[in-house]
C-alpha positions, 0 to 999 in steps of 0.5 A, spaced: 500 500 500 502 506 498 499 513 501 500 520 498 498 526 501 495 532 497 493 539 499 487 540 495 480 536 496 476 538 489 477 534 483 479 540 479 484 542 484 487 536 484 488 534 477 493 540 476 497 536 481 498 530 477 502 532 471 501 528 465 494 525 468 492 521 474 494 514 471 501 517 469 502 520 475 500 514 479 504 509 475 510 514 477 508 513 484 508 506 484 515 505 480 518 510 484 516 506 490 519 500 487 512 496 486 513 490 481 507 492 477 504 485 474 507 481 480 504 484 486 497 487 488 498 495 489 493 499 492 494 507 492 490 511 497 490 519 495 489 523 502 486 529 500 486 535 505 484 542 505 483 545 511 478 541 515 475 538 509 478 531 508 477 526 501 480 519 500 481 516 493 483 509 491 487 506 486 488 499 485 492 494 480 491 487 481 497 483 480 493 479 474 493 484 468 486 481 466 483 484 472 480 491 471 484 496 475 480 501 480 482 508 479 479 514 482 474 516 477 473 523 480 480 526 479 481 523 472 482 528 466 477 528 460 481 524 456 483 519 461 475 518 462 474 517 455 478 510 455 474 507 461 468 507 464 465 509 471 463 503 476 457 504 480 
């Protein structure tokens, strides 16, 4: 499990903190942490804090590449959302 702390809670304010988009940014976080993607289960919590407001987002990648990844839909860019679908 990996945890990142971000100083914003609103998705439109979080997106600029993730150069290249959420997917690319989370991938970089996993790689810098030494996570062997495709070999281990990886969960990444985004803890977003802005004053008294708190919001949590979760990204999860299974070791099994056939399992759909879980990504924080709210913070994905429009381009990233076009490549996937929201799970309810």
